[in-house]
ZAMARGU-4260 file (C-alpha; in steps of 0.2 Angstrom, whole numbers, plus 5000, padded with zeros to 4 digits):
<rodrens>
0) 4979/4991/4839 | 4973/4982/4854 | 4983/4966/4856 | 5000/4960/4861 | 5009/4964/4844
5) 5017/4981/4842 | 5019/4988/4824 | 5037/4988/4819 | 5036/5006/4813 | 5032/5013/4830
10) 5047/5023/4836 | 5042/5031/4852 | 5030/5029/4867 | 5018/5044/4863 | 5017/5037/4845
15) 5012/5020/4853 | 4999/5028/4864 | 4992/5038/4849 | 4990/5022/4839 | 4981/5013/4853
20) 4970/5028/4858 | 4964/5029/4840 | 4958/5011/4841 | 4951/5012/4859 | 4943/5029/4860
25) 4933/5030/4876 | 4938/5013/4882 | 4946/5015/4900 | 4964/5018/4899 | 4966/5021/4918
30) 4955/5017/4933 | 4956/5020/4951 | 4948/5029/4966 | 4931/5028/4958 | 4937/5036/4942
35) 4939/5029/4925 | 4948/5039/4911 | 4946/5034/4893 | 4960/5033/4881 | 4954/5049/4871
40) 4951/5059/4887 | 4968/5054/4894 | 4976/5059/4877 | 4968/5076/4878 | 4974/5078/4896
45) 4992/5073/4891 | 4991/5085/4876 | 4987/5099/4889 | 5002/5095/4900 | 5013/5095/4884
50) 5006/5112/4879 | 5010/5119/4896 | 5028/5112/4895 | 5030/5119/4877 | 5024/5136/4882
55) 5038/5136/4896 | 5051/5132/4883 | 5052/5113/4888 | 5056/5101/4874 | 5066/5087/4866
60) 5081/5082/4877 | 5075/5091/4893 | 5072/5082/4909 | 5056/5086/4918 | 5053/5080/4936
65) 5035/5073/4939 | 5030/5074/4958 | 5018/5059/4957 | 5005/5054/4969 | 4997/5037/4965
70) 4981/5043/4957 | 4971/5042/4941 | 4979/5058/4935 | 4997/5053/4936 | 4998/5043/4920
75) 4992/5058/4910 | 5006/5069/4917 | 5019/5056/4912 | 5012/5055/4895 | 5012/5074/4893
80) 5030/5075/4897 | 5034/5062/4884 | 5023/5071/4871 | 5032/5087/4874 | 5048/5077/4868
85) 5056/5078/4886 | 5060/5063/4898 | 5052/5062/4915 | 5061/5060/4931 | 5048/5052/4944
90) 5049/5060/4961 | 5040/5051/4975 | 5032/5063/4987 | 5035/5051/5001 | 5054/5053/5000
95) 5062/5065/5013 | 5064/5083/5006 | 5083/5081/5007 | 5082/5066/4994 | 5070/5075/4983
100) 5081/5091/4983 | 5096/5080/4979 | 5088/5071/4964 | 5081/5088/4957 | 5099/5095/4958
105) 5108/5080/4951 | 5096/5078/4936 | 5097/5097/4932 | 5078/5097/4930 | 5071/5110/4918
110) 5054/5110/4926 | 5043/5101/4938 | 5025/5095/4934 | 5016/5095/4951 | 5002/5104/4960
115) 5010/5120/4966 | 5005/5117/4984 | 5012/5099/4984 | 5028/5106/4976 | 5030/5118/4990
120) 5026/5105/5004 | 5041/5094/4997 | 5053/5109/4996 | 5053/5109/4977 | 5045/5126/4973
125) 5062/5134/4968 | 5060/5124/4952 | 5049/5131/4938 | 5032/5122/4942 | 5020/5117/4929
130) 5003/5115/4936 | 4994/5102/4926 | 4977/5109/4931 | 4981/5126/4923 | 4972/5131/4907
135) 4983/5126/4893 | 4989/5139/4880 | 4982/5141/4863 | 4988/5127/4851 | 5006/5130/4845
140) 5017/5121/4833 | 5018/5103/4838 | 5034/5098/4848 | 5047/5088/4839 | 5043/5070/4842
145) 5055/5060/4851 | 5064/5046/4842 | 5069/5028/4848 | 5086/5034/4855 | 5079/5049/4865
150) 5078/5047/4884 | 5060/5042/4890 | 5064/5043/4908 | 5078/5044/4921 | 5075/5033/4937
155) 5086/5034/4952 | 5092/5018/4960 | 5103/5016/4976 | 5121/5018/4974 | 5135/5009/4982
160) 5142/5026/4989 | 5125/5030/4997 | 5121/5043/4984 | 5107/5038/4971 | 5112/5037/4953
165) 5100/5041/4938 | 5098/5028/4925 | 5094/5035/4907 | 5082/5023/4898 | 5076/5027/4880
170) 5060/5025/4870 | 5068/5011/4860 | 5073/5002/4876 | 5055/5002/4882 | 5048/4997/4865
175) 5060/4983/4863 | 5054/4976/4880 | 5036/4977/4875 | 5039/4969/4858 | 5049/4955/4865
180) 5039/4952/4881 | 5020/4954/4878 | 5019/4940/4865 | 5024/4928/4880 | 5007/4933/4888
185) 4989/4930/4882 | 4984/4948/4886 | 4972/4959/4876 | 4961/4974/4878 | 4950/4966/4891
190) 4964/4964/4903 | 4965/4976/4919 | 4983/4978/4925 | 4987/4984/4943 | 4998/5000/4943
195) 5004/4995/4960 | 5022/5002/4961 | 5028/5020/4963 | 5033/5028/4947 | 5050/5029/4955
200) 5052/5010/4953 | 5054/5004/4935 | 5042/4990/4938 | 5029/5003/4935 | 5035/5006/4917
205) 5030/4988/4913 | 5013/4989/4922 | 5008/5005/4913 | 5014/5002/4896 | 5011/4984/4896
210) 4992/4988/4899 | 4992/5002/4887 | 5001/4993/4873 | 4987/4979/4872 | 4973/4992/4874
215) 4969/4987/4892 | 4966/4996/4908 | 4979/5002/4921 | 4971/5001/4938 | 4980/5013/4950
220) 4983/5006/4968 | 4984/5020/4981 | 4999/5020/4992 | 4989/5017/5008 | 4980/5002/4999
225) 4996/4995/4993 | 5002/4994/5011 | 4986/4987/5018 | 4983/4969/5012 | 4965/4968/5017
230) 4961/4983/5006 | 4972/4978/4992 | 4963/4961/4991 | 4947/4970/4990 | 4953/4981/4976
235) 4958/4966/4966 | 4941/4959/4967 | 4931/4976/4965 | 4942/4982/4950 | 4942/4965/4942
240) 4961/4964/4940 | 4967/4951/4928 | 4986/4955/4928 | 4995/4958/4945 | 5013/4963/4946
245) 5022/4961/4963 | 5039/4960/4971 | 5039/4944/4981 | 5040/4953/4998 | 5024/4962/4995
250) 5015/4946/4988 | 5019/4937/5005 | 5007/4949/5014 | 4994/4948/5001 | 4995/4929/5000
255) 4993/4928/5019 | 4978/4940/5018 | 4970/4929/5004 | 4971/4913/5015 | 4965/4922/5030
260) 4950/4929/5020 | 4945/4912/5015 | 4952/4912/4997 | 4939/4923/4989 | 4936/4921/4970
265) 4947/4933/4960 | 4948/4936/4941 | 4967/4935/4941 | 4975/4928/4925 | 4993/4932/4928
270) 5004/4936/4943 | 5021/4942/4938 | 5035/4943/4950 | 5050/4954/4949 | 5063/4964/4959
275) 5068/4951/4971 | 5070/4932/4973 | 5053/4923/4971 | 5047/4914/4987 | 5042/4897/4980
280) 5034/4891/4996 | 5023/4907/4996 | 5018/4903/4978 | 5014/4885/4982 | 5003/4890/4997
285) 4994/4903/4987 | 4990/4891/4972 | 4984/4878/4984 | 4972/4890/4992 | 4964/4896/4975
290) 4947/4888/4974 | 4945/4887/4955 | 4956/4890/4940 | 4973/4897/4946 | 4982/4911/4938
295) 4998/4908/4929 | 5013/4913/4940 | 5027/4921/4930 | 5045/4925/4937 | 5054/4938/4929
300) 5072/4943/4934 | 5077/4961/4929 | 5085/4977/4934 | 5083/4996/4929 | 5098/4996/4919
305) 5092/4983/4906 | 5074/4991/4906 | 5064/4981/4919 | 5064/4963/4914 | 5078/4952/4907
310) 5071/4934/4909 | 5055/4925/4909 | 5049/4909/4918 | 5031/4902/4919 | 5032/4893/4936
315) 5026/4875/4934 | 5023/4862/4947 | 5040/4855/4944 | 5048/4872/4947 | 5038/4874/4963
320) 5043/4857/4969 | 5061/4857/4963 | 5077/4860/4972 | 5082/4876/4963 | 5077/4890/4976
325) 5076/4904/4964 | 5073/4899/4946 | 5072/4914/4933 | 5071/4905/4917 | 5078/4910/4900
330) 5083/4928/4893 | 5069/4937/4884 | 5070/4937/4865 | 5078/4954/4864 | 5092/4950/4876
335) 5106/4938/4880 | 5113/4934/4897 | 5131/4928/4899 | 5139/4922/4915 | 5157/4927/4918
340) 5170/4926/4932 | 5180/4939/4941 | 5192/4939/4926 | 5177/4942/4914 | 5179/4925/4907
345) 5164/4915/4902 | 5160/4901/4915 | 5155/4883/4911 | 5137/4878/4913 | 5133/4874/4931
350) 5147/4885/4938 | 5143/4902/4947 | 5146/4918/4937 | 5141/4936/4937 | 5127/4940/4924
355) 5131/4951/4910 | 5116/4957/4899 | 5117/4962/4881 | 5103/4967/4869 | 5091/4981/4865
360) 5085/4983/4883 | 5102/4989/4889 | 5100/5007/4895 | 5111/5022/4889 | 5120/5024/4906
365) 5120/5034/4922 | 5116/5052/4921 | 5132/5063/4924 | 5142/5048/4930 | 5154/5044/4915
370) 5166/5034/4926 | 5152/5023/4934 | 5144/5021/4917 | 5161/5015/4909 | 5163/5003/4923
375) 5145/4995/4923 | 5141/4997/4904 | 5155/4989/4894 | 5159/4983/4877 | 5166/4966/4876
380) 5169/4956/4859 | 5161/4971/4850 | 5145/4971/4860 | 5138/4982/4873 | 5134/4973/4890
385) 5128/4978/4907 | 5137/4971/4922 | 5123/4967/4934 | 5132/4962/4950 | 5120/4947/4951
390) 5126/4929/4952 | 5118/4914/4944 | 5122/4897/4936 | 5115/4889/4921 | 5106/4873/4924
395) 5107/4858/4912 | 5091/4863/4903 | 5098/4880/4899 | 5088/4889/4912 | 5096/4901/4925
400) 5096/4900/4943 | 5098/4916/4953 | 5110/4915/4967 | 5110/4933/4974 | 5120/4949/4974
405) 5139/4947/4973 | 5140/4962/4985 | 5129/4952/4997 | 5143/4939/4999 | 5152/4941/5016
410) 5168/4933/5023 | 5166/4924/5039 | 5176/4912/5048 | 5187/4909/5032 | 5171/4905/5022
415) 5163/4915/5009 | 5144/4916/5014 | 5130/4922/5002 | 5117/4930/5013 | 5103/4926/5001
420) 5107/4908/5003 | 5106/4909/5022 | 5089/4918/5021 | 5082/4905/5008 | 5087/4891/5020
425) 5079/4898/5035 | 5062/4901/5025 | 5061/4883/5023 | 5057/4880/5041 | 5038/4879/5045
430) 5039/4892/5059 | 5047/4905/5048 | 5037/4917/5038 | 5052/4928/5032 | 5070/4930/5036
435) 5085/4942/5033 | 5103/4939/5037 | 5117/4951/5040 | 5133/4953/5049 | 5134/4961/5066
440) 5148/4964/5078 | 5148/4960/5097 | 5155/4971/5111 | 5172/4961/5109 | 5173/4966/5090
445) 5169/4949/5084 | 5159/4947/5067 | 5143/4937/5070 | 5131/4930/5057 | 5114/4936/5063
450) 5096/4931/5057 | 5081/4942/5059 | 5066/4931/5058 | 5048/4935/5056 | 5038/4920/5063
455) 5024/4911/5054 | 5014/4913/5070 | 5016/4931/5076 | 5025/4933/5092 | 5032/4915/5093
460) 5049/4908/5089 | 5057/4892/5095 | 5075/4897/5092 | 5082/4881/5097 | 5071/4872/5085
465) 5076/4884/5071 | 5094/4882/5075 | 5092/4863/5074 | 5083/4865/5057 | 5097/4876/5050
470) 5111/4864/5056 | 5102/4849/5047 | 5098/4858/5031 | 5113/4870/5028 | 5132/4869/5029
475) 5139/4875/5046 | 5146/4891/5039 | 5128/4896/5034 | 5121/4893/5052 | 5118/4910/5060
480) 5126/4914/5077 | 5111/4924/5083 | 5093/4923/5079 | 5081/4938/5083 | 5062/4938/5082
485) 5055/4953/5073 | 5037/4958/5068 | 5042/4963/5050 | 5057/4966/5039 | 5060/4984/5033
490) 5055/4987/5015 | 5060/5001/5003 | 5046/5012/4995 | 5047/5000/4980 | 5043/4985/4991
495) 5060/4977/4991 | 5070/4972/5007 | 5079/4987/5014 | 5096/4980/5018 | 5102/4997/5024
500) 5089/4997/5038 | 5093/4979/5044 | 5107/4984/5056 | 5096/4996/5065 | 5082/4983/5067
505) 5095/4970/5073 | 5101/4982/5087 | 5083/4985/5092 | 5079/4967/5093 | 5094/4964/5104
510) 5090/4979/5115 | 5082/4977/5133 | 5063/4974/5133 | 5052/4990/5135 | 5040/4990/5150
515) 5022/4992/5146 | 5007/4996/5157 | 4990/4990/5151 | 4975/4999/5161 | 4960/4994/5151
520) 4954/4978/5143 | 4961/4975/5125 | 4960/4960/5113 | 4967/4944/5121 | 4978/4940/5106
525) 4985/4958/5106 | 4989/4957/5125 | 4998/4940/5122 | 5008/4947/5108 | 5014/4962/5118
530) 5018/4950/5132 | 5029/4940/5121 | 5040/4955/5116 | 5039/4967/5131 | 5038/4967/5149
535) 5019/4970/5152 | 5010/4974/5168 | 4991/4973/5167 | 4982/4983/5180 | 4964/4986/5174
540) 4957/5003/5179 | 4968/5006/5195 | 4963/5019/5207 | 4972/5036/5205 | 4985/5034/5218
545) 4989/5016/5212 | 4990/5023/5194 | 5003/5036/5199 | 5014/5022/5206 | 5012/5010/5191
550) 5017/5023/5178 | 5034/5028/5186 | 5045/5015/5177 | 5034/5012/5161 | 5038/5017/5143
555) 5021/5013/5136 | 5003/5015/5143 | 4989/5006/5134 | 4972/5012/5138 | 4954/5014/5131
560) 4941/5025/5140 | 4941/5019/5158 | 4956/5028/5164 | 4961/5046/5163 | 4979/5051/5160
565) 4980/5069/5166 | 4995/5080/5168 | 4999/5074/5185 | 5000/5056/5179 | 5010/5060/5164
570) 5023/5070/5175 | 5025/5055/5186 | 5029/5044/5172 | 5047/5049/5170 | 5051/5036/5157
575) 5035/5037/5147 | 5038/5037/5128 | 5021/5031/5121 | 5003/5032/5125 | 4992/5020/5115
580) 4974/5021/5115 | 4962/5009/5106 | 4944/5016/5105 | 4935/5032/5100 | 4945/5048/5103
585) 4957/5054/5116 | 4947/5065/5127 | 4953/5056/5142 | 4971/5060/5139 | 4979/5077/5142
590) 4987/5079/5125 | 4996/5096/5129 | 5005/5088/5144 | 5009/5073/5133 | 5017/5084/5120
595) 5026/5094/5132 | 5034/5078/5139 | 5039/5072/5122 | 5027/5058/5122 | 5020/5050/5106
600) 5001/5048/5108 | 4990/5039/5095 | 4973/5032/5094 | 4968/5016/5085 | 4950/5017/5079
605) 4941/5001/5086 | 4935/4995/5069 | 4939/4997/5050 | 4929/5009/5039 | 4922/4994/5029
610) 4916/4986/5045 | 4908/5002/5052 | 4899/5005/5035 | 4892/4987/5035 | 4887/4991/5053
615) 4878/5006/5047 | 4868/4996/5034 | 4864/4983/5048 | 4857/4997/5059 | 4847/5004/5045
620) 4839/4986/5043 | 4838/4984/5061 | 4827/4999/5064 | 4816/4994/5050 | 4803/4980/5050
625) 4815/4967/5055 | 4820/4975/5071 | 4819/4959/5083 | 4829/4947/5071 | 4842/4960/5066
630) 4844/4967/5083 | 4849/4950/5090 | 4861/4946/5075 | 4869/4963/5075 | 4873/4962/5094
635) 4880/4945/5091 | 4891/4950/5076 | 4883/4937/5065 | 4869/4948/5056 | 4865/4940/5039
640) 4863/4953/5025 | 4855/4940/5013 | 4842/4936/5026 | 4839/4954/5031 | 4834/4958/5013
645) 4836/4977/5008 | 4820/4976/4999 | 4812/4989/5010 | 4827/5001/5007 | 4826/4999/4988
650) 4819/5015/4981 | 4821/5025/4997 | 4832/5040/5000 | 4848/5039/5010 | 4854/5056/5016
655) 4872/5054/5021 | 4881/5067/5031 | 4900/5065/5028 | 4909/5056/5014 | 4926/5051/5022
660) 4932/5033/5021 | 4917/5027/5031 | 4904/5038/5022 | 4910/5032/5005 | 4907/5014/5010
665) 4890/5018/5016 | 4886/5027/5000 | 4891/5012/4990 | 4881/5000/5000 | 4866/5011/4999
670) 4868/5012/4980 | 4870/4993/4979 | 4853/4991/4988 | 4845/5003/4975 | 4843/5018/4986
675) 4844/5036/4980 | 4859/5044/4989 | 4860/5062/4994 | 4876/5068/5002 | 4881/5083/5012
680) 4900/5087/5013 | 4909/5101/5022 | 4917/5108/5006 | 4903/5108/4993 | 4912/5114/4977
685) 4906/5112/4959 | 4920/5100/4956 | 4915/5090/4971 | 4897/5090/4964 | 4903/5083/4947
690) 4914/5070/4955 | 4899/5064/4966 | 4887/5063/4951 | 4899/5051/4942 | 4895/5039/4957
695) 4877/5043/4956 | 4876/5053/4971 | 4868/5070/4973 | 4876/5084/4983 | 4864/5094/4993
700) 4864/5105/5009 | 4860/5098/5026 | 4844/5109/5027 | 4838/5101/5010 | 4844/5083/5015
705) 4835/5081/5031 | 4817/5083/5025 | 4820/5073/5009 | 4828/5058/5017 | 4820/5042/5022
710) 4836/5037/5031 | 4848/5050/5038 | 4865/5043/5041 | 4879/5052/5051 | 4897/5048/5047
715) 4907/5064/5052 | 4920/5067/5065 | 4916/5077/5081 | 4922/5095/5079 | 4916/5112/5085
720) 4906/5112/5069 | 4898/5095/5071 | 4894/5096/5089 | 4875/5094/5091 | 4874/5095/5072
725) 4857/5086/5074 | 4848/5095/5087 | 4829/5098/5090 | 4827/5110/5075 | 4835/5097/5064
730) 4825/5083/5070 | 4809/5093/5068 | 4811/5094/5049 | 4814/5076/5047 | 4800/5065/5040
735) 4790/5056/5054 | 4793/5040/5045 | 4812/5042/5044 | 4826/5033/5052 | 4842/5041/5060
740) 4858/5031/5059 | 4873/5037/5068 | 4891/5030/5067 | 4899/5046/5072 | 4907/5047/5089
745) 4902/5059/5103 | 4889/5073/5104 | 4885/5075/5085 | 4867/5071/5090 | 4859/5080/5104
750) 4853/5065/5113 | 4840/5073/5124 | 4832/5080/5109 | 4833/5063/5100 | 4824/5055/5115
755) 4810/5067/5114 | 4809/5065/5095 | 4808/5046/5096 | 4797/5045/5111 | 4785/5058/5103
760) 4784/5051/5086 | 4794/5064/5078 | 4805/5051/5069 | 4802/5032/5067 | 4818/5025/5074
765) 4836/5026/5077 | 4851/5015/5076 | 4866/5022/5086 | 4884/5015/5085 | 4889/5024/5101
770) 4881/5035/5114 | 4890/5051/5121 | 4897/5043/5136 | 4905/5027/5132 | 4900/5013/5143
775) 4888/5023/5153 | 4869/5019/5155 | 4858/5030/5143 | 4840/5033/5143 | 4839/5031/5124
780) 4841/5012/5127 | 4824/5012/5136 | 4815/5015/5120 | 4809/5000/5109 | 4813/5009/5093
785) 4831/5012/5096 | 4846/5000/5094 | 4863/5005/5102 | 4877/4994/5096 | 4895/4999/5098
790) 4908/4995/5084 | 4914/4980/5092 | 4897/4972/5092 | 4897/4970/5073 | 4915/4964/5072
795) 4919/4946/5069 | 4933/4938/5080 | 4945/4940/5065 | 4941/4959/5064 | 4944/4961/5083
800) 4960/4952/5081 | 4966/4963/5067 | 4963/4978/5077 | 4973/4971/5090 | 4987/4968/5078
805) 4986/4986/5072 | 4988/4991/5090 | 5003/4980/5093 | 5011/4985/5077 | 5009/5004/5081
810) 5016/5002/5098 | 5031/4993/5091 | 5033/5007/5077 | 5032/5021/5090 | 5045/5013/5101
815) 5056/5011/5086 | 5054/5030/5082 | 5045/5027/5066 | 5030/5037/5061 | 5013/5030/5067
820) 4996/5033/5059 | 4983/5041/5070 | 4995/5051/5080 | 4987/5065/5090
</rodrens>
């Protein structure tokens, strides 16, 4: 049944999946995280979940919460709930426990599908928890199948009162969307769709069922990858994604990363926008950078209450160059869009009106909100319509131009101002990457139109020039009174602009500048960026007495390894809020004293996992036959993998100790060179063994790995267990012809024992990322069969700049009280 046409007699989503699974069998239905799950296997997994729910008395008409991590397992849980006849209520584990508890209570959940430990961590263990990993009961009578009018899911959206409201969407609603929309795309079973969005955002419904309806593959994008443009771009390439769905605010970052990365070739065929106004300038720039055949760019307006999408527009060069800032095209075939004024009368073509949507996509209503449902879902002229709250006008060719929310209009200086229009006007300035507008109030109680601006060149904003641009391109009432430079605009978990957080960000931007002390060298670009936003004092590695004086009025101290912040220094810094370290570890910081003083401490690793993995490969090659050439190239950060052919590594055995983010990359590189890969991990379970076997890796114990490996590569953190993990005894069982490569930090290797093994011919050579005492002379460097190259030695200038930006972003986040990765 692969293709874009749905049979007319399919009445529910489980029935649709069963039809497709019958045709596709073991073809991949879901991919992600190194896993691929075939249609038949996913169908069996979903049946097991449905059986567990049935045994618990859950069936047709019930609402079941699904605590969904973004993993290859999540789609089976959703399908299992639907097969049981129930409707799923997606719960994002990143939400605060209070919000999750509210959603569970408001929906009246009959059960929760989740790993029990995850349910407990989110405070939801008071519900009946169905563990999808549990053994399903013996087959029983099949559950009553859902019909087109039965609820498929309830997704909660923000409410004007501040309380989320659950929108009830039926199987028939989703099937109508697929029947009307998929024929507009040339998609089939060969396509691979990103499942980028949280299941709590209805864009995910289109991503998942759009892929499945045509027999394609849904590629799950982990949450951390979705928030890291560099990693996401790599996923698009590695997973061979052909259909990408994005909210425009997320696409901005991806498009910027795409250009910064040299516009690599991608197999994309479609980019589908939804959820926000499209940024035509970003689309133009992206298409201009695409080296070969460009994907089709499609803009689709829609909202949860009409089942994801309402309109369709394939963006043409004329659209991208036109004067309409947010064209959204025409209604989808199963819907109609009417424009009405405040008196509910149809407006003339060209006039501004509120969009009312009618048709088979209009949802049932809001769960347990009869008054709100009656207000928003109305019957006019004998037809049921949804009142969107969005403004538009009909163009001469019949297409619609989106004009923003009617509740984003504000009254200022006697004029009605549309905030979206202000934002769109500011984005036309070359120096502006993004902008948001809001109304703030000064100390005298005056309302001010305020713009928060993300500059195109980080850290720089010419306010006078931007004000002149606004005055020459927009009516006077749309020109902001104040402009504040910000690093980024706040986004919701679904990637949309978080307007509720703008007021707080505006207050932060207008606040006095924090004072920062930098005591170790950092990337010049990062230093300049800190200096633009903060009052920065640079005093490199000051004497102890000078350091005590310098820290007294500082809120942030930035350091690497050259200065120690002990309890006395931290006590002297009476305004200290943040300690930011860039490098390997925090052993020069008294963490106990910092915690006692309420100071946030974090460490930014000096290089990304992919770069360290490539460095490890470079070191393997370096300590082989090409030592002279490779050593020079690695040290200069320009080593050439094609010139340093891995021919002598092909067929050899790589023994990898540790399989975290860095270790996983190293293993993949080793396999790509034709190496046999042995892996030692700290928790060697049978499930872990099977998982590794899927990648072609062999799980072995360390005492078996060391004598078997031609190259032993260490990629483990320094802990009590890994201290001197490789000692004289371990080195003694390694092959005399073997190489040791270490990209771990600190005393994972006994360096005295390593010196003796290398000098005495116990092993052939070693490539070391760091030595125990960073920056200190080490006698290992005396040996001609050793290369010592710190992370930074294999990093390009772009990579070094990227690490600097992470440091700056983390400092800014910590000062704003937001959670920071790598907090100690």
